[in-house]
PAZAPA-4460 file (N, C-alpha, C; in steps of 0.05 Angstrom, whole numbers, plus 32768, in hexadecimal, padded with zeros to 4 digits):
% residues 135
    n_x    n_y    n_z   ca_x   ca_y   ca_z    c_x    c_y    c_z   seq   type   mol
   8010   7FE7   8000   8002   8001   8002   8011   801A   7FFD     1      X     A
   8027   8015   800E   803C   8031   8010   8044   8035   7FF5     2      X     A
   804D   801E   7FE7   8056   8028   7FCC   8044   8032   7FB5     3      X     A
   8027   802B   7FB5   800F   8038   7FAA   800F   8054   7FB0     4      X     A
   8011   805C   7FC4   800F   8078   7FCE   8025   8087   7FCA     5      X     A
   803F   807D   7FC5   8058   808D   7FC5   8058   809A   7FA9     6      X     A
   8066   80B5   7FAB   8068   80C0   7F90   8085   80BF   7F87     7      X     A
   8096   80A9   7F8E   80AF   80A4   7F87   80AB   8097   7F6D     8      X     A
   80C1   8093   7F59   80BF   8082   7F48   80DC   807E   7F3E     9      X     A
   80DF   8066   7F2D   80FA   805D   7F27   80FD   8066   7F09    10      X     A
   8119   8066   7F04   811D   806D   7EE8   8116   8059   7ED0    11      X     A
   8114   8042   7EE2   8109   802A   7ECE   80E9   8029   7EC8    12      X     A
   80DB   802E   7EE1   80C1   8033   7EDC   80BB   8045   7ECA    13      X     A
   80C6   8062   7ECC   80BE   8073   7EBB   80C1   806D   7EA0    14      X     A
   80DA   8063   7E95   80DE   805B   7E7F   80CB   8042   7E74    15      X     A
   80C3   8031   7E86   80AE   8020   7E7C   8095   802C   7E78    16      X     A
   808C   8042   7E87   8073   8050   7E84   8077   805E   7E69    17      X     A
   808F   806A   7E61   808F   8076   7E48   808E   8064   7E31    18      X     A
   8098   804C   7E32   8097   8037   7E1A   8076   8032   7E1C    19      X     A
   8069   802B   7E2F   8051   8023   7E2E   8040   8038   7E23    20      X     A
   8043   8052   7E2B   8035   8066   7E1C   8039   8067   7DFC    21      X     A
   8051   8068   7DF9   805A   806A   7DDE   804D   8053   7DCB    22      X     A
   8050   803A   7DD7   8044   8024   7DC7   8027   8023   7DC4    23      X     A
   801B   802C   7DDB   7FFB   802D   7DD8   7FF2   803F   7DC8    24      X     A
   7FF8   805A   7DC9   7FEE   8071   7DBA   7FFE   806C   7D9E    25      X     A
   8012   8067   7D9F   8022   8065   7D83   800F   804F   7D6D    26      X     A
   800A   8038   7D7D   7FFC   8023   7D6A   7FE0   802B   7D67    27      X     A
   7FD3   8039   7D7C   7FB4   8041   7D73   7FB4   8058   7D60    28      X     A
   7FC8   8068   7D61   7FCA   807B   7D47   7FD2   8071   7D2F    29      X     A
   7FE0   805F   7D2F   7FE9   8050   7D16   7FD0   8042   7D0A    30      X     A
   7FBF   8033   7D1C   7FA5   802C   7D12   7F99   8041   7CFE    31      X     A
   7F92   8055   7D0C   7F84   806B   7CFD   7F8F   8072   7CE4    32      X     A
   7FA8   8076   7CE7   7FB9   807B   7CC6   7FBA   8067   7CB7    33      X     A
   7FB9   804B   7CC1   7FB5   8034   7CAB   7F9A   8034   7C9B    34      X     A
   7F87   803A   7CAC   7F6F   803A   7CA3   7F67   8051   7C8A    35      X     A
   7F77   8064   7C90   7F74   807B   7C7B   7F88   8073   7C64    36      X     A
   7F9F   8069   7C6B   7FB1   805F   7C58   7FA5   804D   7C43    37      X     A
   7F99   8039   7C53   7F8C   8022   7C3F   7F76   802C   7C2F    38      X     A
   7F69   803E   7C39   7F4F   8045   7C26   7F54   8065   7C1A    39      X     A
   7F70   806C   7C17   7F77   8087   7C0F   7F64   808F   7BF6    40      X     A
   7F65   807F   7BE3   7F53   8086   7BC8   7F39   808E   7BCE    41      X     A
   7F2A   8080   7BE1   7F10   8084   7BEB   7F10   809D   7BF9    42      X     A
   7F21   80A1   7C07   7F1E   80B9   7C1A   7F25   80D3   7C10    43      X     A
   7F34   80D1   7BFF   7F45   80EC   7BF1   7F33   8103   7BE7    44      X     A
   7F1D   80F8   7BDE   7F06   8109   7BCF   7EFC   811A   7BE7    45      X     A
   7EEF   810F   7BFB   7EDE   8119   7C0F   7EED   8124   7C29    46      X     A
   7F09   811E   7C26   7F11   8126   7C3F   7F17   8143   7C42    47      X     A
   7F17   814B   7C5F   7F1A   8165   7C67   7F35   8175   7C5D    48      X     A
   7F2F   818C   7C52   7F48   819B   7C46   7F4A   81B3   7C5A    49      X     A
   7F59   81AB   7C72   7F5D   81BB   7C84   7F74   81CD   7C82    50      X     A
   7F88   81C9   7C6A   7F9A   81E2   7C6B   7F9A   81F1   7C4E    51      X     A
   7F88   81E9   7C3D   7F85   81F8   7C25   7F94   81F1   7C0B    52      X     A
   7FA1   81D4   7C12   7FAC   81C7   7BFC   7FA3   81B4   7BED    53      X     A
   7F8A   81AF   7BF6   7F79   8199   7BE8   7F76   8188   7BFC    54      X     A
   7F62   8172   7BF7   7F59   815F   7C04   7F6D   8146   7C07    55      X     A
   7F78   8144   7BEB   7F8C   812E   7BE8   7FA6   8132   7BFC    56      X     A
   7FB1   814B   7BF9   7FCA   8153   7C07   7FC0   8151   7C27    57      X     A
   7FAB   815E   7C2E   7FA4   8159   7C4A   7FA2   813B   7C53    58      X     A
   7F99   812A   7C47   7F93   8114   7C4C   7FB3   8101   7C4C    59      X     A
   7FBE   810B   7C37   7FDE   80FF   7C3E   7FEB   810A   7C5B    60      X     A
   7FE9   8122   7C5F   7FF6   812A   7C76   7FEC   8120   7C8E    61      X     A
   7FD1   8119   7C8E   7FC7   810A   7CA3   7FD3   80EE   7CA4    62      X     A
   7FD2   80DF   7C8E   7FDF   80C5   7C8C   7FF8   80C5   7C97    63      X     A
   800B   80D8   7C8F   8026   80DA   7C97   8027   80DE   7CB6    64      X     A
   8016   80EF   7CC1   8018   80F6   7CDD   800C   80DD   7CEB    65      X     A
   7FF7   80D0   7CE7   7FE8   80BC   7CF8   7FFA   80A3   7CF0    66      X     A
   8000   8099   7CDA   800B   807B   7CD7   802E   8083   7CDA    67      X     A
   8038   808D   7CCB   8052   8091   7CCC   8065   809F   7CE2    68      X     A
   8056   80B3   7CF3   805D   80C3   7D08   805A   80AE   7D22    69      X     A
   8042   80A0   7D1C   8037   808C   7D32   804C   8077   7D31    70      X     A
   8056   806D   7D1D   806D   8059   7D1F   8087   8064   7D2C    71      X     A
   8090   807A   7D28   80A8   8082   7D31   80A1   8088   7D4D    72      X     A
   8089   808F   7D58   8082   808F   7D73   8088   8071   7D80    73      X     A
   8079   805C   7D73   807E   8041   7D7D   8099   803B   7D7F    74      X     A
   80AB   803C   7D6B   80C7   8038   7D6C   80D8   8048   7D7B    75      X     A
   80CF   8061   7D85   80DC   8073   7D91   80F5   807D   7D81    76      X     A
   80F0   8086   7D67   80FE   8091   7D56   80F7   80AF   7D50    77      X     A
   810B   80C0   7D53   80FE   80DC   7D52   80E7   80E5   7D5F    78      X     A
   80E0   80DD   7D77   80C7   80DB   7D84   80BD   80F7   7D8D    79      X     A
   80D0   8108   7D95   80C6   8127   7D96   80C0   8135   7D7D    80      X     A
   80CC   812E   7D66   80C5   8138   7D4E   80AD   812C   7D3F    81      X     A
   80AC   8112   7D44   8092   8104   7D3E   8077   8111   7D4D    82      X     A
   8078   8117   7D61   8063   8122   7D70   8054   8138   7D68    83      X     A
   806A   814B   7D5B   805E   8161   7D4F   8047   8162   7D3D    84      X     A
   8049   8153   7D28   803A   814E   7D12   8019   813E   7D1E    85      X     A
   8023   812F   7D33   800C   8123   7D40   7FF8   8138   7D4C    86      X     A
   8009   8148   7D61   7FFB   815C   7D6B   7FE9   816F   7D5D    87      X     A
   7FF5   8173   7D45   7FE9   8185   7D32   7FD0   817A   7D24    88      X     A
   7FD3   815F   7D1E   7FBD   814E   7D13   7FAA   814A   7D26    89      X     A
   7FAF   8145   7D3E   7F97   8141   7D52   7F87   815C   7D5C    90      X     A
   7F99   8175   7D56   7F91   818A   7D5E   7F77   8194   7D47    91      X     A
   7F82   818B   7D2E   7F70   8195   7D19   7F53   817F   7D1C    92      X     A
   7F5B   8169   7D21   7F47   8156   7D2B   7F30   8161   7D3F    93      X     A
   7F3D   816B   7D54   7F2A   8174   7D68   7F1E   8191   7D64    94      X     A
   7F2D   819E   7D56   7F24   81BD   7D55   7F11   81C1   7D3B    95      X     A
   7F1A   81B3   7D27   7F0C   81B6   7D0F   7EF7   819A   7D0B    96      X     A
   7EFF   8186   7D0B   7EE9   816F   7D02   7EDB   816D   7D1B    97      X     A
   7EE0   816F   7D35   7ECF   8167   7D4C   7EC5   8182   7D59    98      X     A
   7EC9   819D   7D49   7EBE   81B5   7D53   7EC6   81B8   7D6F    99      X     A
   7EDD   81B2   7D79   7EE6   81B9   7D93   7ED7   81AA   7DA7   100      X     A
   7ECA   8196   7DA5   7EB9   8186   7DB4   7ECE   8172   7DC8   101      X     A
   7ED8   817E   7DDC   7EEE   8172   7DE9   7EE0   815D   7DFA   102      X     A
   7ECB   815D   7E05   7EBE   8144   7E16   7EAB   8135   7E06   103      X     A
   7EA5   813C   7DEC   7E98   812A   7DDB   7EA4   8119   7DC7   104      X     A
   7EA1   811E   7DAD   7EB2   8114   7D97   7ECB   8119   7D95   105      X     A
   7ED3   812F   7DA2   7EF0   8134   7DA1   7EFF   8129   7DB6   106      X     A
   7EF5   811A   7DC8   7F00   810F   7DE0   7F1A   8101   7DD9   107      X     A
   7F17   80EC   7DC9   7F33   80DD   7DC0   7F4A   80EF   7DB6   108      X     A
   7F41   8105   7DA2   7F5A   8118   7D99   7F63   8125   7DAD   109      X     A
   7F53   812C   7DC5   7F60   813A   7DDA   7F71   812A   7DEB   110      X     A
   7F6B   8113   7DF0   7F80   8102   7DF9   7F96   80FD   7DE8   111      X     A
   7F96   80F6   7DD1   7FA9   80F6   7DBE   7FBA   810B   7DC2   112      X     A
   7FB4   8126   7DBF   7FC2   813A   7DC5   7FD0   813D   7DDC   113      X     A
   7FC5   8137   7DEE   7FD0   8137   7E0C   7FE6   8123   7E0E   114      X     A
   7FE4   810A   7E06   7FFB   80F5   7E07   8014   8100   7DF6   115      X     A
   800F   810A   7DDD   8023   810F   7DCA   8032   812B   7DD5   116      X     A
   8024   813D   7DE1   802D   814F   7DEB   8043   8148   7E06   117      X     A
   8038   8138   7E0F   804A   812B   7E27   8064   811F   7E1B   118      X     A
   8061   8110   7E06   8075   8102   7DF9   8089   8116   7DEB   119      X     A
   807C   812A   7DE5   808D   8145   7DD9   809C   8150   7DEE   120      X     A
   8091   8153   7E04   80A2   8160   7E1F   80B5   814B   7E2D   121      X     A
   80AD   8130   7E30   80BC   811E   7E3D   80D0   8113   7E2B   122      X     A
   80C8   8109   7E14   80D9   80F8   7E03   80D3   80DB   7E05   123      X     A
   80E4   80CE   7DF6   80D9   80AF   7DF2   80E2   809E   7E09   124      X     A
   80F6   80A6   7E1D   80FD   8095   7E2E   8115   8082   7E22   125      X     A
   811D   8073   7E39   813A   805F   7E2F   8133   804C   7E1D   126      X     A
   811C   8040   7E21   8113   802A   7E10   8106   8033   7DF6   127      X     A
   8116   803F   7DE4   8112   8049   7DC9   812C   8046   7DBA   128      X     A
   8126   804F   7D9E   813E   8050   7D8C   814D   806D   7D97   129      X     A
   813E   807F   7D98   814B   8095   7DA2   815B   8093   7DBC   130      X     A
   814F   8086   7DCC   815C   807F   7DED   8174   806D   7DE7   131      X     A
   8173   805B   7DD3   8189   804B   7DD2   81A4   8056   7DC5   132      X     A
   8197   8069   7DAE   81B0   8074   7DA0   81BA   808E   7DAC   133      X     A
   81B0   8096   7DC6   81B5   80B1   7DD2   81B1   80C7   7DCD   134      X     A
   819E   80C8   7DBE   8195   80DE   7DB1   8185   80F2   7DC8   135      X     A
***
């Protein structure tokens, strides 16, 4: 009981928690991106044009962010850099697609934004390619 109420943590548990966070949220984000990648031809005509470059370019940027940056998050490669497009993508999803409905339809986007902001601030941890290579 004393350990459950303690605010102390070890470096190993901190890095394990970061690994778990990266794996779960990176894989979940990759799933969203994979669906868009597989159905790219069907989605490109009706996709939201959020930056004024056309719906195809917008979908391409979302697939890059969700699938490929999600993959970088999972393996822990360029984690801080990969979290930036994901934060932007989820912010567009929250504020444009879900009309800033933080507690309704945009709840998952809000959660993703918070997790990727935490990864941007904290980094990948030692159980990552970045951590192993000493970056």
